[in-house]
C-alpha positions as a printed NumPy array, in Angstrom:
array([[ 29.959,   7.092, -13.616],
       [ 33.172,   6.942, -15.722],
       [ 33.96 ,   3.624, -17.474],
       [ 35.207,   0.988, -15.081],
       [ 33.627,   2.608, -12.042],
       [ 30.435,   1.654, -10.227],
       [ 27.687,   4.069,  -9.333],
       [ 27.505,   4.843,  -5.614],
       [ 24.922,   2.859,  -3.634],
       [ 21.59 ,   4.562,  -2.922],
       [ 21.488,   6.507,   0.338],
       [ 19.944,   4.859,   3.399],
       [ 16.345,   5.764,   4.265],
       [ 16.047,   9.147,   5.922],
       [ 15.512,   9.152,   9.685],
       [ 12.883,  11.721,  10.646],
       [ 12.578,  13.474,  14.018],
       [ 11.019,  11.121,  16.529],
       [ 12.631,   8.073,  14.969],
       [ 10.386,   7.577,  11.915],
       [ 12.124,   6.207,   8.809],
       [ 10.944,   7.835,   5.572],
       [ 11.127,   5.885,   2.302],
       [ 11.555,   8.175,  -0.714],
       [ 12.336,   7.941,  -4.431],
       [ 16.05 ,   8.32 ,  -3.679],
       [ 16.049,   5.938,  -0.69 ],
       [ 13.165,   3.548,  -1.412],
       [ 13.887,   0.382,   0.594],
       [ 14.693,  -0.98 ,   4.028],
       [ 15.164,  -4.48 ,   5.451],
       [ 12.75 ,  -5.204,   8.283],
       [ 15.276,  -7.66 ,   9.73 ],
       [ 18.085,  -5.094,   9.805],
       [ 15.526,  -2.586,  11.087],
       [ 14.958,  -4.831,  14.102],
       [ 11.473,  -6.008,  13.077],
       [ 11.516,  -9.796,  13.148],
       [  8.408, -10.824,  15.096],
       [  5.007,  -9.725,  16.335],
       [  2.151,  -8.074,  14.457],
       [  3.289,  -5.211,  12.22 ],
       [  0.538,  -2.656,  11.596],
       [  0.31 ,  -0.978,   8.179],
       [ -1.722,   2.215,   8.479],
       [ -3.316,   4.286,   5.719],
       [ -4.422,   7.868,   6.238],
       [ -5.451,  10.378,   3.611],
       [ -6.727,  13.886,   3.019],
       [ -7.848,  16.096,   0.124],
       [ -5.691,  19.159,  -0.501],
       [ -7.345,  22.577,  -0.436],
       [ -8.292,  23.62 ,  -3.944],
       [ -8.886,  20.04 ,  -5.062],
       [-12.655,  20.312,  -4.799],
       [-13.229,  19.062,  -8.314],
       [-12.033,  15.945,  -9.999],
       [-11.615,  14.831, -13.573],
       [-13.874,  16.694, -16.047],
       [-14.97 ,  19.058, -13.284],
       [-16.878,  16.511, -11.224],
       [-17.136,  17.335,  -7.549],
       [-14.741,  15.753,  -5.066],
       [-16.757,  15.05 ,  -1.931],
       [-13.772,  15.252,   0.433],
       [-15.925,  14.857,   3.519],
       [-16.924,  11.332,   2.498],
       [-13.851,  10.222,   0.559],
       [-13.706,   6.422,   0.759],
       [-10.168,   5.168,   0.142],
       [ -9.595,   1.436,   0.698],
       [ -6.388,  -0.214,   1.881],
       [ -5.753,  -3.488,   0.025],
       [ -2.983,  -6.008,  -0.432],
       [ -2.065,  -8.794,  -2.803],
       [ -0.225, -11.611,  -1.051],
       [  1.738, -14.675,  -2.061],
       [  3.154, -17.355,   0.219],
       [  6.255, -19.423,  -0.487],
       [  4.112, -22.558,  -0.867],
       [  2.407, -20.971,  -3.898],
       [ -0.866, -19.872,  -2.311],
       [ -1.878, -16.323,  -3.173],
       [ -4.829, -13.963,  -2.999],
       [ -6.077, -10.494,  -2.159],
       [ -7.27 ,  -8.806,   1.027],
       [ -9.732,  -5.936,   0.621],
       [-12.875,  -4.425,   2.122],
       [-15.153,  -5.931,  -0.551],
       [-14.038,  -9.506,   0.043],
       [-11.688, -11.538,   2.214],
       [-10.315,  -9.449,   5.1  ],
       [ -7.74 , -12.099,   6.038],
       [ -6.572, -13.719,   9.277],
       [ -3.513, -13.528,  11.524],
       [ -3.464, -17.03 ,  13.018],
       [ -3.76 , -18.885,   9.709],
       [ -2.795, -18.189,   6.073],
       [ -2.302, -15.559,   4.799],
       [ -1.223, -14.251,   8.265],
       [ -2.448, -10.781,   7.236],
       [ -5.685,  -9.093,   8.33 ],
       [ -7.552,  -5.874,   7.466],
       [ -9.109,  -4.483,  10.632],
       [-11.92 ,  -2.247,   9.313],
       [-13.273,  -0.184,   6.437],
       [-12.926,   3.567,   7.122],
       [-15.347,   5.143,   4.639],
       [-14.643,   8.81 ,   5.391],
       [-11.022,   9.174,   6.513],
       [-12.388,  10.726,   9.708],
       [-11.298,   7.857,  11.964],
       [ -8.024,   8.97 ,  13.553],
       [ -6.41 ,   5.571,  13.07 ],
       [ -7.492,   5.254,   9.412],
       [ -7.459,   1.749,   7.932],
       [ -4.949,  -0.85 ,   9.086],
       [ -3.485,  -4.091,   7.81 ],
       [ -1.82 ,  -6.322,  10.379],
       [  0.996,  -8.626,   9.237],
       [  2.105, -11.473,  11.5  ],
       [  5.91 , -11.326,  11.29 ],
       [  6.145, -14.546,  13.298],
       [  5.457, -16.129,   9.894],
       [  8.168, -14.229,   8.001],
       [  9.467, -17.507,   6.551],
       [  6.037, -18.213,   4.993],
       [  5.801, -14.97 ,   3.015],
       [  7.066, -14.618,  -0.552],
       [  5.729, -11.144,  -1.326],
       [  3.061,  -8.687,  -0.187],
       [  1.906,  -5.733,  -2.287],
       [  0.191,  -2.94 ,  -0.36 ],
       [ -1.964,  -0.506,  -2.333],
       [ -4.839,   1.93 ,  -1.933],
       [ -7.938,   2.22 ,  -4.102],
       [-10.544,   4.962,  -4.397],
       [-13.987,   3.481,  -3.848],
       [-16.037,   6.678,  -3.675],
       [-15.796,  10.427,  -3.14 ],
       [-13.172,  11.253,  -5.797],
       [-12.631,  10.462,  -9.453],
       [ -8.871,   9.895,  -9.163],
       [ -5.851,  10.587,  -6.937],
       [ -5.151,  14.096,  -8.22 ],
       [ -5.298,  16.477,  -5.273],
       [ -5.249,  13.665,  -2.701],
       [ -2.49 ,  12.988,  -0.18 ],
       [ -2.007,   9.438,   1.087],
       [  0.418,   8.353,   3.807],
       [  1.18 ,   4.712,   4.528],
       [  3.046,   3.976,   7.757],
       [  4.402,   0.621,   8.92 ],
       [  4.543,   0.122,  12.693],
       [  6.767,  -2.909,  13.406],
       [  7.011,  -4.146,  16.983],
       [ 10.161,  -2.915,  18.725],
       [ 11.371,  -0.768,  15.812],
       [ 10.799,   2.794,  14.547],
       [  7.863,   3.43 ,  12.18 ],
       [  8.46 ,   3.401,   8.426],
       [  6.452,   5.871,   6.342],
       [  5.929,   6.613,   2.658],
       [  3.919,   9.416,   1.071],
       [  2.082,   9.664,  -2.247],
       [  0.894,  13.046,  -3.47 ],
       [  2.028,  13.451,  -7.078],
       [ -0.696,  11.872,  -9.228],
       [ -1.05 ,  13.557, -12.629],
       [ -3.603,  11.328, -14.399],
       [ -6.942,   9.572, -13.792],
       [ -5.487,   6.754, -11.668],
       [ -7.793,   5.3  ,  -9.012],
       [ -5.218,   2.902,  -7.508],
       [ -1.934,   3.794,  -5.807],
       [  0.666,   1.097,  -5.152],
       [  2.36 ,   2.011,  -1.889],
       [  4.876,  -0.712,  -1.048],
       [  6.157,  -4.134,  -2.045],
       [  7.353,  -6.368,   0.797],
       [  9.487,  -9.265,  -0.446],
       [ 11.243, -12.187,   1.196],
       [ 14.882, -11.825,   0.135],
       [ 17.116, -14.537,   1.554],
       [ 14.91 , -14.928,   4.612],
       [ 14.644, -11.183,   5.258],
       [ 11.531,  -9.141,   4.534],
       [ 12.532,  -6.067,   2.53 ],
       [ 10.11 ,  -3.132,   2.196],
       [ 10.347,  -1.102,  -1.006],
       [  8.391,   2.066,  -1.658],
       [  6.653,   1.723,  -5.022],
       [  4.984,   5.132,  -5.388],
       [  3.129,   3.995,  -8.494],
       [ -0.289,   5.16 ,  -9.682],
       [ -2.306,   2.693, -11.774],
       [ -5.089,   3.51 , -14.233],
       [ -8.21 ,   1.3  , -14.312],
       [ -9.144,  -0.499, -17.538],
       [-10.969,   1.759, -20.042],
       [-14.647,   2.024, -19.136],
       [-14.236,  -0.072, -15.953],
       [-13.32 ,   2.391, -13.165],
       [-13.828,  -0.146, -10.364],
       [-11.532,  -2.787, -11.868],
       [ -8.259,  -1.159, -10.842],
       [ -7.307,  -4.1  ,  -8.618],
       [ -7.133,  -6.272, -11.721],
       [ -4.769,  -3.799, -13.379],
       [ -2.546,  -3.785, -10.28 ],
       [ -2.531,  -7.601, -10.403],
       [ -1.478,  -7.548, -14.055],
       [  1.235,  -4.944, -13.443],
       [  2.879,  -7.177, -10.819],
       [  2.127, -10.575, -12.419],
       [ -0.012, -11.965,  -9.594],
       [ -2.269, -13.755, -12.084],
       [ -5.4  , -14.086,  -9.955],
       [ -8.813, -14.846, -11.45 ],
       [-11.15 , -11.845, -11.269],
       [-14.93 , -11.645, -10.969],
       [-17.249,  -8.731, -10.19 ],
       [-17.643,  -8.045,  -6.455],
       [-20.736,  -6.77 ,  -4.711],
       [-20.648,  -3.115,  -3.681],
       [-20.675,  -1.725,  -0.164],
       [-23.97 ,  -1.43 ,   1.693]])
C-alpha cells in the first residue's frame, strides 16, 4: 500500500455450499468462538487419496496406494506447561483428563469412510495453549507428492471447517495441517499448509522435525513399529 496507508485485512474464510468453511492461503484462520464452537467434543478428521498418475514415488519407487498408511498426529501444550504428542505409535490421549484430546483409531489403508479422527474436548478451552495437527506417512508412499489430504474440523453446533493439502514438491513425509491457539481465551484455528522434510537418513523421524519447527522441545526416542 502507499506510504501512510494500511494493507486491507485478509478476507474471511470462504463459505462453501452446504455450510462448510474452507481455510485457504488467502483466508487461513477462523476463531472457533466467533464460529459458535465453544463446547462439546470437536472431531478433527483426516482423509486422503493418491492422485491418478502418482503410482511411483521418489526415485521411481512404487506408491502402493491401496495400502497407503497416513497417520493423524498432534502436538499439544496446556497453559499449565504440560505438553506432549498424540499419535498411533504411542499415547492416543484422553478426553476426560489431560490433554483432553484423543485419537480414535489407526486407519492403515484410507479405506475406512471416516478416516482417522482426533477428538478435542472444547469444554476445556481454557486449559489449552496450543494444538498442532499434522499428518505423517507411515507406509505406502515415499513422500506427499501426488497425495491429496483433507483435514476437516467438525465442531458441535457449528459448520465444518476444512483445509486441503495437495501441493507437495519435495520429499516431505510430514504435512502440518493446522495450528489451534488460545488467543485471549478464544481458540483460533490457522491453516498451516506446511510440508516438513525428515532429518537426512532418518525418514521416520519427521515428528521430531515438526517439533523443532514449532519449538515444542519434547525429548525424542525411537518408537516401536506397527504390528
